[in-house]
C-alpha positions in Angstrom: 0.1 -0.1 -0.1 1.3 3.4 -0.7 2.3 5.9 1.6 -0.1 8.7 1.8 1.2 12.3 0.5 2.2 14.5 3.2 -0.3 17.0 3.2 0.2 20.9 1.7 -1.3 23.8 3.3 -3.7 24.8 0.4 -3.8 28.8 1.6 -0.6 29.1 0.0 -1.0 27.1 -3.2 1.5 24.9 -3.4 1.0 23.1 -6.9 0.6 24.5 -10.1 -2.8 22.7 -10.2 -4.3 24.5 -7.4 -3.1 27.5 -8.6 -4.6 27.1 -11.7 -7.7 25.9 -10.2 -8.2 29.4 -8.2 -7.4 32.1 -11.0 -9.2 29.9 -13.4 -6.4 29.3 -16.1 -4.5 26.5 -17.3 -1.5 25.4 -15.6 1.3 27.1 -18.1 -0.3 30.3 -17.7 1.0 30.3 -14.5 4.0 32.3 -14.7 2.3 35.0 -17.2 -0.6 35.5 -13.9 2.3 35.9 -11.4 3.7 38.5 -13.5 0.4 40.2 -14.5 0.0 40.4 -10.6 3.0 41.6 -9.7 2.3 44.7 -12.0 -0.9 45.2 -10.9 0.7 45.2 -7.2 3.4 47.8 -8.4 0.8 49.9 -10.0 -1.6 50.4 -6.9 1.3 50.4 -4.3 3.2 53.3 -6.6 -0.3 55.3 -6.3 -0.8 54.9 -2.8 2.7 55.9 -2.2 2.6 58.6 -4.2 -0.7 59.7 -2.5 0.9 58.8 1.2 4.0 61.0 0.2 1.5 63.9 -1.0 0.0 63.7 2.6 2.9 63.7 4.2 4.2 66.7 2.5 1.2 68.6 3.6 0.8 67.4 7.1 4.4 68.2 7.6 4.5 71.6 6.5 1.1 72.6 8.4 1.5 71.5 11.1 4.5 73.2 12.1 3.4 76.7 11.6 0.8 76.0 14.3 3.5 75.4 17.2 3.4 78.5 19.4 5.8 81.0 19.5 8.0 82.9 17.3 11.4 81.5 16.1 13.2 84.7 15.8 12.3 85.3 19.1 13.2 82.0 20.3 17.0 82.4 18.6 17.5 85.9 19.5 16.3 85.9 23.4 13.5 87.8 24.7 15.8 91.0 25.4 16.2 91.5 21.5 14.7 94.6 19.9 11.7 94.9 17.6 13.9 95.8 14.9 16.0 92.8 15.1 13.8 90.3 15.3 11.9 91.7 12.5 14.7 91.6 10.6 15.4 88.1 11.2 11.7 87.2 10.4 12.6 88.6 6.9 15.8 87.0 6.5 14.0 83.7 7.6 11.4 84.3 4.6 8.6 84.0 8.1 6.8 87.1 6.7 6.4 85.5 3.4 2.9 84.4 2.7 1.8 80.7 3.8 1.2 79.5 0.4 4.8 81.4 -1.1 6.5 79.5 2.1 4.8 76.2 1.0 6.1 76.6 -2.7 9.7 77.2 -1.1 9.3 74.4 0.8 8.1 71.8 -2.0 10.8 73.7 -4.4 13.6 72.3 -1.6 12.1 69.0 -1.7 12.2 68.6 -5.3 15.9 69.2 -5.0 16.3 66.9 -2.2 17.2 69.5 0.1 15.2 70.3 3.6 16.2 74.0 3.8 18.4 75.7 6.3 18.6 75.1 10.0 17.2 78.4 12.2 19.4 76.9 15.1 22.5 75.7 13.4 22.4 77.8 10.1 23.3 74.4 8.7 21.4 72.4 6.1 18.9 70.3 7.4 19.9 67.2 5.5 23.5 67.4 7.2 21.6 67.2 10.2 19.6 64.3 9.3 22.6 62.7 8.2 24.5 62.7 11.4 21.6 61.7 13.2 20.4 59.0 11.3 22.4 56.1 12.1 21.4 56.5 15.4 18.0 56.3 14.9 18.1 53.3 12.2 19.8 51.6 14.5 17.6 51.7 17.3 14.9 51.3 15.4 16.0 48.5 13.4 17.2 46.5 16.2 13.8 47.0 18.2 12.1 45.7 14.8 14.3 42.8 14.9 14.2 42.3 18.7 10.1 42.0 18.0 10.1 39.7 14.9 12.4 37.4 16.7 11.0 37.2 20.1 6.9 37.5 19.7 6.5 35.0 16.9 7.9 31.7 18.5 6.6 33.1 21.5 3.0 33.5 20.2 3.1 30.0 18.1 4.7 28.5 21.2 1.7 29.6 23.4 -0.9 28.7 20.9 0.0 25.4 20.5 0.7 24.9 24.4 -3.3 26.3 24.9 -4.6 24.8 21.4 -8.1 23.2 22.0 -8.3 24.8 25.8 -5.7 22.8 26.9 -3.7 24.5 29.9 -5.8 27.0 30.3 -3.9 28.4 33.0 -1.2 29.0 30.8 -3.4 31.0 28.5 -5.0 33.0 31.4 -1.4 34.2 32.2 -0.2 34.7 28.9 -3.3 37.0 27.9 -3.1 39.2 31.1 0.7 39.5 31.1 1.0 40.4 27.2 -1.9 42.7 27.6 -0.5 44.7 30.4 2.9 44.7 28.7 1.9 45.6 25.2 0.0 48.9 26.6 2.9 49.7 29.0 3.9 53.3 28.0 7.3 53.3 26.6 8.7 56.2 28.3 7.7 53.9 31.8 9.8 50.7 30.0 12.5 53.5 29.7 12.7 54.8 33.2 12.2 51.4 35.0 14.7 49.8 32.8 17.2 52.6 33.8 16.5 52.1 37.8 17.0 48.7 37.3 19.8 47.9 35.1 22.2 51.0 35.5 21.3 52.3 39.1 20.3 49.2 40.6 22.5 46.6 39.3 25.0 49.0 37.0 25.4 46.8 34.1 24.3 49.0 31.5 24.7 52.9 30.8 21.8 54.9 31.3 22.1 57.1 28.1 24.2 58.8 25.6 26.2 56.6 23.4 30.0 56.6 24.7 29.8 53.5 26.5 29.6 49.8 25.2 26.0 48.3 25.3 24.6 52.0 25.2 21.8 50.3 22.8 20.2 47.3 24.8 18.4 49.5 27.1 16.2 51.9 24.4 16.1 49.3 22.2 14.7 47.0 25.2 12.3 49.8 26.1 11.2 50.2 22.4 10.8 46.8 21.9 8.8 45.4 25.0 5.3 46.7 24.1 5.4 46.0 20.6 6.8 42.4 21.6 4.1 41.3 23.4 1.4 43.1 21.0 2.7 40.9 18.2 2.7 38.0 20.6 -1.2 38.0 20.9 -1.7 38.2 17.3 0.8 35.6 16.5 -0.8 33.5 19.5 -4.5 33.7 18.2 -3.5 33.4 14.7 -1.9 29.9 15.5 -4.7 28.9 17.2 -6.8 29.4 14.2 -4.4 28.2 12.1 -4.2 24.8 14.0 -8.1 24.2 13.7 -8.2 24.2 9.6 -8.3 21.2 7.9 -5.3 20.5 6.6 -3.6 21.0 9.8 -5.6 18.1 11.1 -4.9 15.7 8.1 -1.0 16.8 8.5 -1.1 15.3 12.2 -2.9 12.1 10.8 0.1 11.7 8.7 2.3 12.2 12.0 4.8 14.9 10.5 7.6 15.8 12.7 7.0 18.8 14.8 9.4 20.8 13.0 7.5 20.4 9.5 4.4 20.5 10.6 4.6 24.0 12.7 7.3 25.5 10.8 6.3 24.5 7.2 2.5 24.2 7.4 1.5 26.3 10.0 3.9 29.7 10.1 3.3 30.6 6.8 -0.1 30.5 6.9 -0.3 32.1 9.7 2.3 34.9 8.7 -0.1 36.3 6.0 -2.5 38.2 8.3 -0.3 38.6 11.2 1.9 40.6 9.1 -0.6 42.9 8.1 -1.3 43.8 11.7 2.3 43.8 12.7 3.1 46.3 9.7 1.1 48.8 11.8 2.7 48.3 14.8 6.5 48.4 13.2 5.3 51.5 11.8 4.5 52.9 14.7 7.4 51.9 16.7 9.4 54.4 14.4 7.5 57.2 16.1 8.3 55.8 19.7 11.9 56.4 18.9 11.1 60.0 20.0 10.3 59.5 23.7 12.7 56.8 23.8 15.6 59.3 22.4 14.5 61.9 25.1 14.6 59.4 28.2 17.7 57.9 27.2 19.6 61.3 25.8 20.4 59.3 22.9 21.3 61.4 19.8 19.1 60.7 17.3 16.3 62.5 15.0 13.7 61.9 18.3 15.9 63.8 20.5 16.8 66.3 17.6 13.0 67.3 17.1 12.3 67.6 20.7 15.1 70.0 20.8 14.1 71.9 17.4 10.7 72.4 18.5 11.9 73.9 21.9 14.0 76.2 19.5 11.1 76.9 16.9 13.6 75.6 14.1 10.8 75.0 11.4 13.0 73.3 8.6 14.9 70.8 10.9 11.3 69.6 12.5 9.8 69.1 8.8 12.8 67.4 7.8 13.3 65.3 10.8 9.2 64.4 10.6 9.6 63.9 6.9 12.2 61.3 7.6 10.4 59.3 10.1 7.5 59.6 7.9 9.3 57.9 5.3 10.5 55.4 7.3 7.0 54.3 8.2 5.7 54.1 4.8 8.4 52.4 3.6 7.9 49.5 6.1 4.2 49.2 5.2 5.3 48.9 1.4 8.2 46.0 2.7 5.1 44.2 4.8 3.0 44.5 1.3 6.3 43.1 -0.4 6.6 40.0 1.9 3.1 39.2 1.8 3.0 38.9 -1.9 6.0 36.9 -1.9 4.6 34.8 0.8 1.1 34.5 -0.9 1.1 35.3 -4.8 -2.8 35.7 -4.4 -2.9 38.7 -1.9 -1.1 40.8 -4.7 -5.1 41.1 -5.9 -5.7 43.4 -3.1 -7.7 40.5 -1.0 -7.1 38.1 1.5 -7.4 34.7 1.4 -8.5 32.6 4.5 
């Protein structure tokens, strides 16, 4: 009697015959279908990217003039004469109509420039270039921690508590994960400093002059998102394990590694990554708070100081860069989803 073949996850369309049946075409047209869907995906994402960039530029420009206070007074001091303040405002272009300032702002962006910093008198692009590497280390290090910890943790708890098993573990995990997922980032950073810097003295409390300077900021930034993603992964794992193809796979007595990593993981990742992308994009914005707590010389700390000094061009440039990073992360998530399941390229999900 021939051995039964190993089951495959239908959501991924492993065979040519299955894909052809789904799209209603002959198996030989698979290559053309994939190329067509990738082209459609590229067109839609390009349109969405352009719209997102337009909105980002518009919001970035409009939000800065709403900051109370006069940058000329902030630069010259409260004892400056009205004549000096008026002369500086004219030199900075602050007296120009709002539409004219916007045209100038967009013109600089089209030339790859963010203008000149009011505070430093240097190109904003140079300031961002010196700060971006620190923020990139913090943001992408945190993202890596979230993915490496949250996905295995969520899957493990989902497998152990499947079918109502180990109810106590499920309850404890839900309570702890829910609490830590909503834990304020600045509170997490403060507690980590108290424990590991002041109490144990094993890690620096801030700055970048000591080895391991990035550990506490990354941990504080990744703590909440890690448990938020882990909760999502646990629920998706539980849902996938109830599917018929997983029951069939268990019946074939596949090895644990193949059962969960080959069949379960790819199927739960599609919907998980969609939600995870939103969480990770928000994580980029969290760097502003963490860098302030740890006196970390990145874009976050710089934008806070620029707000104090009413340095409009620097504020606008940094907000644009942070917003662009968030947009690119969501685009990357969409591309990964498309590679994992080409049918998501059509703009809809499959269960």
